[in-house]
C-alpha positions in Angstrom: -16.8 2.7 20.1 -17.3 5.9 18.2 -16.3 6.4 14.6 -12.9 7.9 15.3 -12.0 5.1 17.7 -13.2 2.6 15.1 -11.0 4.3 12.5 -8.0 4.3 14.8 -8.5 0.5 15.4 -8.7 -0.1 11.6 -5.6 2.1 11.0 -3.7 0.0 13.6 -4.8 -3.1 11.7 -3.6 -1.6 8.4 -0.1 -1.0 9.9 -0.1 -4.5 11.3 -0.9 -5.9 7.9 2.6 -4.8 6.7 4.3 -7.3 9.0 8.0 -7.3 8.3 7.5 -6.0 4.7 9.2 -2.8 3.8 8.0 -2.8 0.2 4.4 -3.0 -1.0 4.3 -3.8 -4.7 1.7 -1.8 -6.5 0.4 -4.1 -9.2 -1.7 -3.6 -12.3 -3.1 -6.9 -13.6 -4.8 -7.5 -16.9 -5.5 -11.2 -16.5 -6.9 -12.4 -13.1 -5.3 -15.8 -13.8 -1.8 -14.2 -13.2 -2.7 -12.8 -9.8 -1.9 -15.9 -7.7 1.3 -16.9 -9.6 2.5 -13.3 -9.3 1.8 -13.1 -5.6 3.6 -16.4 -5.0 6.6 -15.2 -7.1 6.9 -12.1 -4.9 6.6 -14.2 -1.8 9.5 -16.4 -3.1 11.5 -13.2 -3.2 10.6 -12.3 0.3 7.7 -9.9 -0.2 4.5 -11.3 1.3 2.2 -8.3 0.8 0.7 -6.9 -2.5 -1.5 -4.0 -3.5 -3.5 -5.0 -6.6 -5.0 -1.9 -8.0 -8.5 -1.3 -9.3 -7.1 0.6 -12.3 -7.9 -2.3 -14.6 -11.2 -4.2 -15.2 -9.4 -7.4 -13.9 -8.4 -5.7 -10.6 -11.3 -6.9 -8.4 -11.2 -10.5 -9.6 -7.4 -10.5 -9.3 -7.7 -9.4 -5.6 -10.1 -12.2 -5.0 -8.0 -14.9 -6.6 -4.8 -13.8 -4.9 -6.5 -13.6 -1.5 -8.1 -17.0 -1.9 -5.2 -18.9 -3.5 -2.1 -17.6 -1.7 -0.9 -17.0 1.9 0.2 -13.4 1.3 -1.5 -10.3 2.5 -3.6 -9.0 -0.4 -4.8 -5.4 -0.5 -6.8 -3.4 -3.0 -5.4 -0.2 -4.5 -7.0 2.8 -6.1 -10.0 2.6 -3.8 -11.9 5.8 -4.8 -15.5 5.3 -3.9 -17.8 3.5 -1.4 -18.5 1.0 -4.2 -14.8 0.3 -4.4 -14.7 -0.4 -0.7 -17.5 -2.9 -1.1 -15.7 -4.5 -4.0 -12.5 -4.7 -2.0 -14.2 -6.1 1.1 -16.3 -8.6 -1.0 -13.1 -9.8 -2.8 -11.4 -10.6 0.5 -8.9 -7.7 0.6 -7.1 -7.4 3.9 -6.8 -3.6 3.4 -7.5 -0.8 0.9 -5.3 2.1 -0.3 -6.6 5.4 -1.7 -4.6 8.1 -3.5 -6.5 10.7 -1.5 -9.4 10.8 0.9 -13.1 11.6 0.9 -15.6 11.2 3.8 -18.0 8.8 2.1 -15.4 6.3 1.1 -13.7 6.6 4.6 -17.1 6.1 6.3 -17.9 3.1 4.1 -14.5 1.5 5.0 -15.4 1.8 8.7 -18.8 0.3 8.0 -17.3 -2.6 6.1 -14.5 -3.1 8.7 -11.9 -2.6 5.9 -8.6 -1.0 7.0 -8.0 1.9 4.6 -4.7 3.8 4.0 -5.6 7.3 2.7 -3.3 9.5 0.6 -1.8 12.7 1.9 0.2 15.4 0.2 0.8 18.0 2.9 0.6 19.1 6.5 -3.1 19.9 6.5 -3.9 16.5 5.1 -1.8 14.8 7.7 -3.3 16.8 10.5 -6.9 16.0 9.4 -6.2 12.3 8.9 -4.7 12.2 12.4 -7.8 13.8 13.8 -9.9 11.1 12.2 -7.9 8.3 13.7 -5.5 7.4 10.9 -2.0 6.5 11.8 -0.8 5.0 8.6 -1.0 7.2 5.5 0.2 7.1 1.9 2.4 10.0 0.8 1.3 10.3 -2.8 2.6 11.1 -5.4 5.8 11.1 -3.4 8.4 12.3 -5.9 6.1 14.9 -7.5 5.4 16.3 -4.0 9.1 16.9 -3.2 10.3 13.4 -2.5 12.6 12.6 0.5 13.4 16.2 1.3 9.7 17.2 1.5 8.8 14.1 3.6 11.7 14.8 5.9 10.3 18.2 6.6 6.7 17.1 6.8 7.6 14.3 9.3 9.2 16.7 11.8 6.0 18.3 13.3 4.2 15.0 13.4 6.9 12.6 14.6 5.5 12.6 18.1 2.0 11.6 16.9 3.0 8.1 15.8 1.9 8.7 12.2 3.7 6.5 9.7 4.1 7.1 6.0 4.0 4.8 3.0 5.5 6.9 0.1 4.3 5.8 -3.3 4.5 7.4 -6.7 7.9 7.7 -8.3 9.5 5.4 -5.8 12.0 3.0 -7.4 15.0 0.8 -6.9 17.1 4.0 -7.1 15.5 5.9 -4.3 13.5 3.4 -2.1 16.4 3.1 0.4 16.4 6.9 0.8 12.8 6.9 1.8 13.2 3.8 4.1 16.0 5.6 5.9 13.4 8.1 7.3 12.2 6.9 10.8 8.6 7.8 10.0 8.4 5.6 6.9 6.8 2.2 7.5 7.2 0.9 4.0 7.4 2.1 0.4 5.0 1.3 -2.4 6.0 0.9 -6.0 5.7 -1.0 -9.2 9.4 -1.6 -10.0 9.4 -5.1 -8.3 6.5 -6.3 -10.5 6.4 -4.2 -13.7 3.3 -4.6 -15.8 5.3 -5.8 -18.8 6.8 -8.7 -16.8 3.4 -9.6 -15.4 1.8 -9.7 -18.8 4.7 -11.9 -20.1 4.3 -14.2 -17.2 8.0 -13.8 -16.3 7.6 -14.7 -12.7 11.2 -15.8 -12.2 12.4 -12.4 -13.0 9.8 -10.9 -10.6 11.2 -13.1 -7.9 14.7 -11.9 -8.6 13.5 -8.2 -8.5 11.7 -8.8 -5.2 14.7 -10.5 -3.6 17.0 -7.6 -4.7 14.5 -5.1 -3.3 14.3 -6.9 0.0 18.0 -7.1 0.3 18.4 -3.4 -0.4 15.6 -2.5 2.1 17.2 -4.6 4.9 20.3 -2.5 4.7 18.3 0.4 6.1 17.2 -1.5 9.2 
């Protein structure tokens, strides 16, 4: 299997990791001890996948604890470097997500057998990721790059390729359904179902309610 074939296989695994989830919570965690309770709270609301970012010093340990202590699919976000790939893989992440793309990080993900979802902003990005074997990409930052109208137009020339998008960045309860209505959107990523303030406060009951409301709204688009 060559590198492109390996990347295509990993990209298929990344898409499979979504399961029935239409929403991928993007989570910033300050205390690793909150990772497992938070992940369980989201699962109680119907969301069984999380993206715990590496934006905080606690991120890596939070990924490890959520992966070890819950049954949800746990991914690592803000994977920027080959070292981040190693941290994600060593922590037991099921996948990684990047805001963009670089060859060294992508190559390391293949070496570590870590499905990686790269970020794209335009047609050239999408075309290049397709050439490398990616079929699931992150449209980021979604709202700043034109939102639903832009993604609608970007999807048109690539619809036959099988590429699927995960818009993230500015996605909220108010516009998530609009993104999910697009046939090329596999899921949306966002922080509104697990706001950092609620995570810090340990208000996991409220997070379960937010997750349940988000799932109900998302299912209306199916």
